[in-house]
VEXDREN-2710 file (C-alpha; in Angstrom, 1 decimal):
% VEXDREN-2710
k/r/px/py/pz
1/MET/-0.1/0.2/0.0
2/VAL/1.1/3.3/-0.9
3/CYS/-0.2/6.5/0.2
4/GLU/1.2/10.1/-1.3
5/VAL/0.8/13.8/-0.8
6/SER/1.9/16.7/-2.2
7/LEU/1.3/19.9/-1.0
8/ASP/1.9/23.7/-2.6
9/LEU/2.7/25.8/0.9
10/PRO/2.9/29.7/0.9
11/MET/6.2/31.2/0.3
12/HIS/7.3/29.0/-2.6
13/LEU/7.6/26.1/-0.9
14/GLU/6.5/22.6/-2.0
15/GLN/6.2/19.3/0.5
16/ASP/6.1/15.8/-0.8
17/LEU/5.0/12.7/1.5
18/THR/5.3/8.7/0.8
19/VAL/4.3/6.3/3.0
20/ARG/4.4/2.7/2.3
21/TYR/3.4/-0.2/4.0
22/VAL/5.1/-3.6/2.7
23/ASP/3.3/-6.8/4.0
24/ARG/5.5/-9.7/5.3
25/LEU/7.2/-12.1/3.2
26/SER/6.1/-15.0/5.3
27/SER/7.7/-17.9/3.1
28/LEU/11.4/-15.9/3.4
29/ASN/10.7/-14.7/7.1
30/ILE/10.8/-11.1/6.2
31/PRO/8.4/-9.0/8.6
32/SER/6.1/-6.3/7.4
33/TYR/7.2/-2.9/7.6
34/TYR/6.1/0.9/7.3
35/SER/8.5/3.4/5.2
36/LEU/8.2/7.2/5.0
37/ASP/9.9/9.4/2.3
38/ALA/9.4/13.1/2.8
39/GLN/10.7/16.1/0.7
40/LEU/10.7/19.9/0.9
41/GLY/11.5/22.1/-2.1
42/TRP/11.7/25.8/-2.1
43/LYS/11.7/28.0/-5.7
44/PRO/12.9/31.2/-4.3
45/ILE/12.9/32.3/-8.4
46/ALA/11.6/30.9/-11.3
47/HIS/14.8/29.3/-12.6
48/LEU/16.1/27.7/-9.2
49/GLU/14.7/25.0/-6.9
50/LEU/16.6/24.1/-3.7
51/SER/15.2/21.0/-1.7
52/VAL/16.0/18.5/0.8
53/GLY/14.5/15.0/1.6
54/GLY/14.3/12.0/3.8
55/GLN/14.5/8.5/2.8
56/ASN/13.1/5.9/5.2
57/LEU/12.5/7.9/8.1
58/LEU/10.8/5.6/10.4
59/ASN/13.2/2.7/10.2
60/LYS/16.9/2.2/11.1
61/ARG/17.0/-0.8/9.2
62/HIS/14.7/-3.7/7.5
63/VAL/15.0/-6.6/5.3
64/GLU/13.2/-6.5/1.7
65/PHE/14.4/-9.6/0.0
66/ILE/16.7/-12.4/0.9
67/PRO/17.4/-14.2/-2.4
68/GLU/19.3/-17.7/-0.9
69/PHE/20.6/-18.5/-4.4
70/ILE/22.7/-15.3/-4.4
71/LYS/25.4/-14.8/-1.9
72/HIS/25.3/-11.3/-0.8
73/ASN/26.3/-8.5/1.8
74/THR/23.0/-7.1/3.6
75/HIS/22.8/-3.7/3.3
76/PRO/22.2/-2.1/6.7
77/GLY/19.7/0.4/5.3
78/GLY/18.7/3.5/7.7
79/ALA/17.9/6.8/6.6
80/HIS/19.0/8.9/3.9
81/LEU/19.2/12.6/3.8
82/PRO/19.9/13.8/0.3
83/GLY/19.4/17.7/-1.2
84/THR/19.6/19.0/-4.5
85/ILE/19.9/22.2/-6.1
86/THR/18.3/22.7/-9.5
87/TRP/18.8/25.3/-12.0
88/ARG/16.4/25.3/-15.0
89/PHE/17.8/26.7/-18.5
90/GLU/14.8/27.6/-20.2
END
């Protein structure tokens, strides 16, 4: 299940939120989990956008898939907080 919300806020701000629920995979012994992603963007002028976001904000880590036929290292997961600067040439 996925729920997405996008808001246009005052002062040229935009807020995007995504909440996901992933059910458990009983055959692989992987529990269910929720995930929250958020992004806040600001457009001070028409050609410039600054944004900061967060991914996987509810959990320090969760397992998504365990392929038994591939040897792999488990990625610890955790929150990511990327930022971007976009300049548009129009």
